[in-house]
N, CA, C and O atoms as a Maestro MAE file, in Angstrom:
{
 s_m_m2io_version
 :::
 2.0.0
}

f_m_ct {
 s_m_title
 :::
 protein
 m_atom[256] {
  # First column is atom index #
  i_m_mmod_type
  r_m_x_coord
  r_m_y_coord
  r_m_z_coord
  i_m_residue_number
  s_m_chain_name
  s_m_pdb_residue_name
  s_m_pdb_atom_name
  i_m_atomic_number
  :::
  1 25 2.358 6.257 -6.605 1 A "MET " " N  " 7
  2 3 3.034 5.701 -5.697 1 A "MET " " CA " 6
  3 2 4.594 5.642 -5.595 1 A "MET " " C  " 6
  4 15 5.437 5.411 -6.461 1 A "MET " " O  " 8
  5 25 4.672 5.829 -4.706 2 A "ASP " " N  " 7
  6 3 6.587 6.277 -4.383 2 A "ASP " " CA " 6
  7 2 7.479 5.028 -4.303 2 A "ASP " " C  " 6
  8 15 7.526 4.242 -3.357 2 A "ASP " " O  " 8
  9 25 8.380 4.953 -5.774 3 A "LEU " " N  " 7
  10 3 9.185 4.009 -5.725 3 A "LEU " " CA " 6
  11 2 10.378 4.179 -5.090 3 A "LEU " " C  " 6
  12 15 11.199 3.265 -5.019 3 A "LEU " " O  " 8
  13 25 10.527 5.096 -4.692 4 A "THR " " N  " 7
  14 3 11.928 5.532 -4.155 4 A "THR " " CA " 6
  15 2 12.752 4.246 -2.898 4 A "THR " " C  " 6
  16 15 12.094 3.700 -2.013 4 A "THR " " O  " 8
  17 25 14.079 4.026 -3.098 5 A "GLY " " N  " 7
  18 3 14.366 2.909 -2.529 5 A "GLY " " CA " 6
  19 2 13.932 1.818 -2.536 5 A "GLY " " C  " 6
  20 15 13.980 1.075 -1.556 5 A "GLY " " O  " 8
  21 25 13.324 1.454 -3.870 6 A "ALA " " N  " 7
  22 3 13.023 -0.054 -4.263 6 A "ALA " " CA " 6
  23 2 14.363 -0.830 -4.792 6 A "ALA " " C  " 6
  24 15 15.186 -0.212 -5.467 6 A "ALA " " O  " 8
  25 25 14.543 -2.145 -4.476 7 A "ARG " " N  " 7
  26 3 14.821 -2.659 -4.544 7 A "ARG " " CA " 6
  27 2 14.685 -3.773 -5.321 7 A "ARG " " C  " 6
  28 15 14.247 -4.798 -4.799 7 A "ARG " " O  " 8
  29 25 15.011 -3.751 -6.582 8 A "TRP " " N  " 7
  30 3 14.434 -4.908 -7.848 8 A "TRP " " CA " 6
  31 2 15.395 -5.753 -7.779 8 A "TRP " " C  " 6
  32 15 16.610 -5.561 -7.815 8 A "TRP " " O  " 8
  33 25 14.619 -6.981 -7.649 9 A "ARG " " N  " 7
  34 3 15.796 -8.189 -7.952 9 A "ARG " " CA " 6
  35 2 14.745 -9.250 -9.035 9 A "ARG " " C  " 6
  36 15 13.537 -9.071 -9.187 9 A "ARG " " O  " 8
  37 25 15.546 -10.328 -9.684 10 A "LYS " " N  " 7
  38 3 14.808 -10.883 -10.617 10 A "LYS " " CA " 6
  39 2 14.967 -12.439 -9.662 10 A "LYS " " C  " 6
  40 15 15.718 -12.676 -8.716 10 A "LYS " " O  " 8
  41 25 13.955 -13.324 -10.332 11 A "SER " " N  " 7
  42 3 14.240 -14.455 -9.804 11 A "SER " " CA " 6
  43 2 15.219 -15.407 -9.806 11 A "SER " " C  " 6
  44 15 15.937 -15.536 -10.798 11 A "SER " " O  " 8
  45 25 15.373 -16.201 -8.681 12 A "SER " " N  " 7
  46 3 16.571 -16.560 -8.683 12 A "SER " " CA " 6
  47 2 16.746 -17.688 -9.867 12 A "SER " " C  " 6
  48 15 17.882 -18.038 -10.186 12 A "SER " " O  " 8
  49 25 15.754 -18.164 -10.416 13 A "ARG " " N  " 7
  50 3 15.620 -18.961 -11.905 13 A "ARG " " CA " 6
  51 2 15.644 -18.503 -13.030 13 A "ARG " " C  " 6
  52 15 15.495 -19.279 -13.974 13 A "ARG " " O  " 8
  53 25 15.860 -16.963 -13.283 14 A "SER " " N  " 7
  54 3 15.954 -16.166 -14.511 14 A "SER " " CA " 6
  55 2 17.563 -16.413 -14.896 14 A "SER " " C  " 6
  56 15 18.596 -16.193 -14.263 14 A "SER " " O  " 8
  57 25 17.294 -16.993 -16.276 15 A "GLY " " N  " 7
  58 3 18.549 -17.079 -16.816 15 A "GLY " " CA " 6
  59 2 19.491 -15.511 -17.076 15 A "GLY " " C  " 6
  60 15 19.076 -14.352 -17.107 15 A "GLY " " O  " 8
  61 25 20.319 -15.840 -17.170 16 A "GLY " " N  " 7
  62 3 21.514 -14.722 -17.623 16 A "GLY " " CA " 6
  63 2 21.581 -14.257 -19.123 16 A "GLY " " C  " 6
  64 15 22.466 -13.496 -19.514 16 A "GLY " " O  " 8
  65 25 20.533 -14.788 -19.993 17 A "ASN " " N  " 7
  66 3 20.585 -14.697 -21.317 17 A "ASN " " CA " 6
  67 2 19.774 -13.290 -21.716 17 A "ASN " " C  " 6
  68 15 19.402 -12.992 -22.851 17 A "ASN " " O  " 8
  69 25 19.655 -12.765 -20.905 18 A "GLY " " N  " 7
  70 3 18.337 -11.563 -21.238 18 A "GLY " " CA " 6
  71 2 16.992 -11.766 -21.555 18 A "GLY " " C  " 6
  72 15 16.274 -10.875 -22.009 18 A "GLY " " O  " 8
  73 25 16.620 -12.936 -21.325 19 A "GLY " " N  " 7
  74 3 15.012 -13.722 -21.549 19 A "GLY " " CA " 6
  75 2 13.969 -12.732 -20.817 19 A "GLY " " C  " 6
  76 15 14.204 -11.905 -19.936 19 A "GLY " " O  " 8
  77 25 12.853 -13.031 -21.386 20 A "ASN " " N  " 7
  78 3 11.631 -12.350 -20.791 20 A "ASN " " CA " 6
  79 2 11.405 -12.803 -19.232 20 A "ASN " " C  " 6
  80 15 10.657 -13.761 -19.039 20 A "ASN " " O  " 8
  81 25 11.901 -12.279 -18.327 21 A "CYS " " N  " 7
  82 3 12.096 -11.570 -16.956 21 A "CYS " " CA " 6
  83 2 11.166 -10.755 -15.982 21 A "CYS " " C  " 6
  84 15 11.550 -9.586 -15.975 21 A "CYS " " O  " 8
  85 25 10.507 -10.871 -15.480 22 A "VAL " " N  " 7
  86 3 9.903 -9.668 -14.134 22 A "VAL " " CA " 6
  87 2 11.114 -9.629 -13.717 22 A "VAL " " C  " 6
  88 15 12.074 -10.351 -13.983 22 A "VAL " " O  " 8
  89 25 10.948 -8.271 -12.693 23 A "GLU " " N  " 7
  90 3 11.901 -7.795 -11.385 23 A "GLU " " CA " 6
  91 2 10.669 -7.458 -10.336 23 A "GLU " " C  " 6
  92 15 9.588 -6.927 -10.589 23 A "GLU " " O  " 8
  93 25 11.203 -7.958 -9.029 24 A "VAL " " N  " 7
  94 3 9.825 -7.551 -8.036 24 A "VAL " " CA " 6
  95 2 11.038 -6.884 -6.890 24 A "VAL " " C  " 6
  96 15 12.146 -7.352 -6.629 24 A "VAL " " O  " 8
  97 25 10.205 -5.301 -6.191 25 A "ALA " " N  " 7
  98 3 10.694 -4.842 -5.295 25 A "ALA " " CA " 6
  99 2 9.481 -5.023 -4.330 25 A "ALA " " C  " 6
  100 15 8.384 -4.476 -4.437 25 A "ALA " " O  " 8
  101 25 9.993 -6.110 -3.130 26 A "ASP " " N  " 7
  102 3 9.230 -6.602 -2.091 26 A "ASP " " CA " 6
  103 2 9.656 -5.563 -0.847 26 A "ASP " " C  " 6
  104 15 9.236 -5.757 0.294 26 A "ASP " " O  " 8
  105 25 10.421 -4.585 -1.139 27 A "ASN " " N  " 7
  106 3 11.213 -4.209 0.517 27 A "ASN " " CA " 6
  107 2 10.288 -3.057 0.799 27 A "ASN " " C  " 6
  108 15 10.518 -2.588 1.913 27 A "ASN " " O  " 8
  109 25 9.467 -2.541 0.254 28 A "LEU " " N  " 7
  110 3 8.828 -1.196 0.317 28 A "LEU " " CA " 6
  111 2 7.555 -1.691 1.336 28 A "LEU " " C  " 6
  112 15 6.989 -2.782 1.398 28 A "LEU " " O  " 8
  113 25 7.338 -0.413 2.122 29 A "SER " " N  " 7
  114 3 6.287 -0.701 2.720 29 A "SER " " CA " 6
  115 2 4.511 -0.384 2.533 29 A "SER " " C  " 6
  116 15 3.963 0.714 2.442 29 A "SER " " O  " 8
  117 25 3.857 -1.812 2.515 30 A "GLY " " N  " 7
  118 3 2.450 -1.427 1.964 30 A "GLY " " CA " 6
  119 2 2.063 -1.957 0.627 30 A "GLY " " C  " 6
  120 15 0.877 -2.060 0.311 30 A "GLY " " O  " 8
  121 25 3.275 -2.377 -0.354 31 A "VAL " " N  " 7
  122 3 3.582 -2.419 -1.469 31 A "VAL " " CA " 6
  123 2 4.080 -3.443 -2.688 31 A "VAL " " C  " 6
  124 15 3.920 -2.715 -3.668 31 A "VAL " " O  " 8
  125 25 4.433 -4.316 -3.037 32 A "VAL " " N  " 7
  126 3 5.071 -4.861 -3.647 32 A "VAL " " CA " 6
  127 2 4.904 -4.597 -5.245 32 A "VAL " " C  " 6
  128 15 3.873 -5.001 -5.783 32 A "VAL " " O  " 8
  129 25 5.990 -3.866 -6.086 33 A "GLY " " N  " 7
  130 3 6.033 -4.026 -7.073 33 A "GLY " " CA " 6
  131 2 6.568 -4.578 -7.906 33 A "GLY " " C  " 6
  132 15 7.680 -5.023 -7.621 33 A "GLY " " O  " 8
  133 25 5.880 -4.872 -9.721 34 A "VAL " " N  " 7
  134 3 6.490 -5.876 -10.134 34 A "VAL " " CA " 6
  135 2 6.705 -5.030 -11.661 34 A "VAL " " C  " 6
  136 15 5.722 -4.477 -12.154 34 A "VAL " " O  " 8
  137 25 8.020 -4.973 -12.346 35 A "ARG " " N  " 7
  138 3 8.078 -4.696 -13.554 35 A "ARG " " CA " 6
  139 2 8.818 -5.595 -14.748 35 A "ARG " " C  " 6
  140 15 9.499 -6.541 -14.352 35 A "ARG " " O  " 8
  141 25 8.756 -5.430 -15.757 36 A "ASP " " N  " 7
  142 3 9.509 -6.262 -17.045 36 A "ASP " " CA " 6
  143 2 10.919 -5.681 -17.071 36 A "ASP " " C  " 6
  144 15 11.085 -4.464 -17.155 36 A "ASP " " O  " 8
  145 25 12.076 -6.660 -16.990 37 A "SER " " N  " 7
  146 3 13.434 -6.601 -16.553 37 A "SER " " CA " 6
  147 2 14.223 -5.727 -17.706 37 A "SER " " C  " 6
  148 15 15.287 -5.151 -17.485 37 A "SER " " O  " 8
  149 25 13.435 -5.719 -19.151 38 A "LYS " " N  " 7
  150 3 13.631 -5.269 -20.243 38 A "LYS " " CA " 6
  151 2 13.238 -3.777 -20.341 38 A "LYS " " C  " 6
  152 15 13.687 -3.069 -21.242 38 A "LYS " " O  " 8
  153 25 12.340 -3.285 -19.339 39 A "ASP " " N  " 7
  154 3 12.163 -1.935 -19.486 39 A "ASP " " CA " 6
  155 2 11.804 -1.295 -18.316 39 A "ASP " " C  " 6
  156 15 10.713 -0.815 -18.009 39 A "ASP " " O  " 8
  157 25 13.150 -1.353 -17.511 40 A "PRO " " N  " 7
  158 3 13.026 -0.807 -16.042 40 A "PRO " " CA " 6
  159 2 12.506 0.790 -15.683 40 A "PRO " " C  " 6
  160 15 12.098 1.165 -14.584 40 A "PRO " " O  " 8
  161 25 12.620 1.518 -16.768 41 A "ALA " " N  " 7
  162 3 11.244 2.617 -16.631 41 A "ALA " " CA " 6
  163 2 9.703 2.639 -16.902 41 A "ALA " " C  " 6
  164 15 8.797 3.387 -16.533 41 A "ALA " " O  " 8
  165 25 9.753 1.702 -17.566 42 A "GLY " " N  " 7
  166 3 8.427 1.543 -17.739 42 A "GLY " " CA " 6
  167 2 7.316 1.091 -16.881 42 A "GLY " " C  " 6
  168 15 7.570 1.013 -15.679 42 A "GLY " " O  " 8
  169 25 6.016 0.750 -17.317 43 A "PRO " " N  " 7
  170 3 5.099 0.898 -15.461 43 A "PRO " " CA " 6
  171 2 5.494 -0.098 -14.856 43 A "PRO " " C  " 6
  172 15 6.315 -0.975 -15.127 43 A "PRO " " O  " 8
  173 25 4.542 0.195 -13.616 44 A "VAL " " N  " 7
  174 3 4.982 -1.415 -12.650 44 A "VAL " " CA " 6
  175 2 3.659 -1.653 -12.398 44 A "VAL " " C  " 6
  176 15 2.803 -0.796 -12.617 44 A "VAL " " O  " 8
  177 25 3.384 -2.867 -11.905 45 A "LEU " " N  " 7
  178 3 2.415 -3.326 -11.457 45 A "LEU " " CA " 6
  179 2 2.371 -2.821 -9.834 45 A "LEU " " C  " 6
  180 15 3.456 -2.502 -9.346 45 A "LEU " " O  " 8
  181 25 1.485 -2.760 -9.210 46 A "ALA " " N  " 7
  182 3 1.555 -2.979 -7.559 46 A "ALA " " CA " 6
  183 2 0.543 -3.756 -6.980 46 A "ALA " " C  " 6
  184 15 -0.610 -3.587 -7.378 46 A "ALA " " O  " 8
  185 25 0.767 -4.522 -6.168 47 A "PHE " " N  " 7
  186 3 0.581 -5.383 -5.386 47 A "PHE " " CA " 6
  187 2 0.611 -5.363 -4.055 47 A "PHE " " C  " 6
  188 15 1.700 -5.425 -3.485 47 A "PHE " " O  " 8
  189 25 -0.800 -5.259 -3.203 48 A "THR " " N  " 7
  190 3 -0.305 -5.813 -1.667 48 A "THR " " CA " 6
  191 2 0.396 -6.596 -1.408 48 A "THR " " C  " 6
  192 15 0.726 -7.503 -2.172 48 A "THR " " O  " 8
  193 25 0.773 -6.447 -0.328 49 A "PRO " " N  " 7
  194 3 1.543 -7.810 -0.352 49 A "PRO " " CA " 6
  195 2 1.062 -9.252 0.533 49 A "PRO " " C  " 6
  196 15 1.804 -10.224 0.673 49 A "PRO " " O  " 8
  197 25 -0.604 -9.133 1.187 50 A "GLN " " N  " 7
  198 3 -1.279 -10.248 0.911 50 A "GLN " " CA " 6
  199 2 -1.523 -10.708 -0.836 50 A "GLN " " C  " 6
  200 15 -1.706 -11.852 -1.251 50 A "GLN " " O  " 8
  201 25 -1.468 -9.649 -1.518 51 A "ALA " " N  " 7
  202 3 -1.899 -10.019 -3.057 51 A "ALA " " CA " 6
  203 2 -0.604 -10.944 -3.299 51 A "ALA " " C  " 6
  204 15 -0.778 -12.141 -3.527 51 A "ALA " " O  " 8
  205 25 0.217 -10.600 -3.269 52 A "TRP " " N  " 7
  206 3 2.004 -10.884 -3.867 52 A "TRP " " CA " 6
  207 2 1.954 -12.278 -3.483 52 A "TRP " " C  " 6
  208 15 2.271 -13.162 -4.279 52 A "TRP " " O  " 8
  209 25 1.566 -12.518 -2.290 53 A "ARG " " N  " 7
  210 3 1.752 -13.731 -1.243 53 A "ARG " " CA " 6
  211 2 0.949 -14.586 -1.833 53 A "ARG " " C  " 6
  212 15 1.415 -15.639 -2.269 53 A "ARG " " O  " 8
  213 25 -0.726 -14.216 -1.980 54 A "ALA " " N  " 7
  214 3 -1.135 -15.164 -2.537 54 A "ALA " " CA " 6
  215 2 -0.886 -15.626 -4.054 54 A "ALA " " C  " 6
  216 15 -0.886 -16.842 -4.244 54 A "ALA " " O  " 8
  217 25 -0.693 -14.857 -5.055 55 A "PHE " " N  " 7
  218 3 -0.255 -15.332 -6.075 55 A "PHE " " CA " 6
  219 2 1.049 -15.961 -6.255 55 A "PHE " " C  " 6
  220 15 1.089 -16.756 -7.194 55 A "PHE " " O  " 8
  221 25 2.305 -15.777 -5.477 56 A "VAL " " N  " 7
  222 3 3.414 -16.330 -5.356 56 A "VAL " " CA " 6
  223 2 2.640 -17.774 -4.900 56 A "VAL " " C  " 6
  224 15 2.872 -18.695 -5.683 56 A "VAL " " O  " 8
  225 25 1.997 -18.021 -4.067 57 A "ARG " " N  " 7
  226 3 1.553 -19.385 -3.381 57 A "ARG " " CA " 6
  227 2 0.928 -20.157 -4.565 57 A "ARG " " C  " 6
  228 15 1.418 -21.236 -4.897 57 A "ARG " " O  " 8
  229 25 -0.355 -19.535 -5.346 58 A "GLU " " N  " 7
  230 3 -0.737 -20.424 -6.205 58 A "GLU " " CA " 6
  231 2 0.001 -20.467 -7.469 58 A "GLU " " C  " 6
  232 15 -0.422 -21.162 -8.394 58 A "GLU " " O  " 8
  233 25 1.046 -19.794 -7.574 59 A "ALA " " N  " 7
  234 3 1.816 -19.658 -8.820 59 A "ALA " " CA " 6
  235 2 2.765 -21.248 -8.238 59 A "ALA " " C  " 6
  236 15 2.852 -22.305 -8.861 59 A "ALA " " O  " 8
  237 25 3.238 -20.984 -7.167 60 A "ALA " " N  " 7
  238 3 4.453 -22.248 -6.844 60 A "ALA " " CA " 6
  239 2 3.514 -23.437 -6.927 60 A "ALA " " C  " 6
  240 15 4.044 -24.526 -7.151 60 A "ALA " " O  " 8
  241 25 2.198 -23.388 -6.778 61 A "ALA " " N  " 7
  242 3 1.437 -24.404 -6.562 61 A "ALA " " CA " 6
  243 2 0.986 -25.356 -7.971 61 A "ALA " " C  " 6
  244 15 0.684 -26.544 -8.084 61 A "ALA " " O  " 8
  245 25 1.116 -24.030 -9.141 62 A "SER " " N  " 7
  246 3 0.434 -25.054 -10.333 62 A "SER " " CA " 6
  247 2 1.748 -25.696 -11.099 62 A "SER " " C  " 6
  248 15 1.745 -26.256 -12.195 62 A "SER " " O  " 8
  249 25 2.756 -25.485 -10.313 63 A "TRP " " N  " 7
  250 3 4.185 -26.374 -10.679 63 A "TRP " " CA " 6
  251 2 4.179 -27.404 -10.543 63 A "TRP " " C  " 6
  252 15 4.744 -28.120 -11.370 63 A "TRP " " O  " 8
  253 25 3.564 -27.916 -9.485 64 A "THR " " N  " 7
  254 3 3.838 -29.316 -8.236 64 A "THR " " CA " 6
  255 2 2.826 -30.262 -9.460 64 A "THR " " C  " 6
  256 15 2.563 -31.447 -9.258 64 A "THR " " O  " 8
  :::
 }
 m_bond[255] {
  # First column is bond index #
  i_m_from
  i_m_to
  i_m_order
  :::
  1 1 2 1
  2 2 3 1
  3 3 4 2
  4 3 5 1
  5 5 6 1
  6 6 7 1
  7 7 8 2
  8 7 9 1
  9 9 10 1
  10 10 11 1
  11 11 12 2
  12 11 13 1
  13 13 14 1
  14 14 15 1
  15 15 16 2
  16 15 17 1
  17 17 18 1
  18 18 19 1
  19 19 20 2
  20 19 21 1
  21 21 22 1
  22 22 23 1
  23 23 24 2
  24 23 25 1
  25 25 26 1
  26 26 27 1
  27 27 28 2
  28 27 29 1
  29 29 30 1
  30 30 31 1
  31 31 32 2
  32 31 33 1
  33 33 34 1
  34 34 35 1
  35 35 36 2
  36 35 37 1
  37 37 38 1
  38 38 39 1
  39 39 40 2
  40 39 41 1
  41 41 42 1
  42 42 43 1
  43 43 44 2
  44 43 45 1
  45 45 46 1
  46 46 47 1
  47 47 48 2
  48 47 49 1
  49 49 50 1
  50 50 51 1
  51 51 52 2
  52 51 53 1
  53 53 54 1
  54 54 55 1
  55 55 56 2
  56 55 57 1
  57 57 58 1
  58 58 59 1
  59 59 60 2
  60 59 61 1
  61 61 62 1
  62 62 63 1
  63 63 64 2
  64 63 65 1
  65 65 66 1
  66 66 67 1
  67 67 68 2
  68 67 69 1
  69 69 70 1
  70 70 71 1
  71 71 72 2
  72 71 73 1
  73 73 74 1
  74 74 75 1
  75 75 76 2
  76 75 77 1
  77 77 78 1
  78 78 79 1
  79 79 80 2
  80 79 81 1
  81 81 82 1
  82 82 83 1
  83 83 84 2
  84 83 85 1
  85 85 86 1
  86 86 87 1
  87 87 88 2
  88 87 89 1
  89 89 90 1
  90 90 91 1
  91 91 92 2
  92 91 93 1
  93 93 94 1
  94 94 95 1
  95 95 96 2
  96 95 97 1
  97 97 98 1
  98 98 99 1
  99 99 100 2
  100 99 101 1
  101 101 102 1
  102 102 103 1
  103 103 104 2
  104 103 105 1
  105 105 106 1
  106 106 107 1
  107 107 108 2
  108 107 109 1
  109 109 110 1
  110 110 111 1
  111 111 112 2
  112 111 113 1
  113 113 114 1
  114 114 115 1
  115 115 116 2
  116 115 117 1
  117 117 118 1
  118 118 119 1
  119 119 120 2
  120 119 121 1
  121 121 122 1
  122 122 123 1
  123 123 124 2
  124 123 125 1
  125 125 126 1
  126 126 127 1
  127 127 128 2
  128 127 129 1
  129 129 130 1
  130 130 131 1
  131 131 132 2
  132 131 133 1
  133 133 134 1
  134 134 135 1
  135 135 136 2
  136 135 137 1
  137 137 138 1
  138 138 139 1
  139 139 140 2
  140 139 141 1
  141 141 142 1
  142 142 143 1
  143 143 144 2
  144 143 145 1
  145 145 146 1
  146 146 147 1
  147 147 148 2
  148 147 149 1
  149 149 150 1
  150 150 151 1
  151 151 152 2
  152 151 153 1
  153 153 154 1
  154 154 155 1
  155 155 156 2
  156 155 157 1
  157 157 158 1
  158 158 159 1
  159 159 160 2
  160 159 161 1
  161 161 162 1
  162 162 163 1
  163 163 164 2
  164 163 165 1
  165 165 166 1
  166 166 167 1
  167 167 168 2
  168 167 169 1
  169 169 170 1
  170 170 171 1
  171 171 172 2
  172 171 173 1
  173 173 174 1
  174 174 175 1
  175 175 176 2
  176 175 177 1
  177 177 178 1
  178 178 179 1
  179 179 180 2
  180 179 181 1
  181 181 182 1
  182 182 183 1
  183 183 184 2
  184 183 185 1
  185 185 186 1
  186 186 187 1
  187 187 188 2
  188 187 189 1
  189 189 190 1
  190 190 191 1
  191 191 192 2
  192 191 193 1
  193 193 194 1
  194 194 195 1
  195 195 196 2
  196 195 197 1
  197 197 198 1
  198 198 199 1
  199 199 200 2
  200 199 201 1
  201 201 202 1
  202 202 203 1
  203 203 204 2
  204 203 205 1
  205 205 206 1
  206 206 207 1
  207 207 208 2
  208 207 209 1
  209 209 210 1
  210 210 211 1
  211 211 212 2
  212 211 213 1
  213 213 214 1
  214 214 215 1
  215 215 216 2
  216 215 217 1
  217 217 218 1
  218 218 219 1
  219 219 220 2
  220 219 221 1
  221 221 222 1
  222 222 223 1
  223 223 224 2
  224 223 225 1
  225 225 226 1
  226 226 227 1
  227 227 228 2
  228 227 229 1
  229 229 230 1
  230 230 231 1
  231 231 232 2
  232 231 233 1
  233 233 234 1
  234 234 235 1
  235 235 236 2
  236 235 237 1
  237 237 238 1
  238 238 239 1
  239 239 240 2
  240 239 241 1
  241 241 242 1
  242 242 243 1
  243 243 244 2
  244 243 245 1
  245 245 246 1
  246 246 247 1
  247 247 248 2
  248 247 249 1
  249 249 250 1
  250 250 251 1
  251 251 252 2
  252 251 253 1
  253 253 254 1
  254 254 255 1
  255 255 256 2
  :::
 }
}
């Protein structure tokens, strides 16, 4: 998986205290990367854009 050009971002709900956060790169063609913000050189989970949207939709629904 080529992550060249990935623009990683944290959730707007992430605190600034260096806590447990994930970063998402959704600017790549055909793949959404997810990684641990404390280990940016570590492993990356890869999802199809459709799978990522389904995950986000279900996670948001569980908060309501």
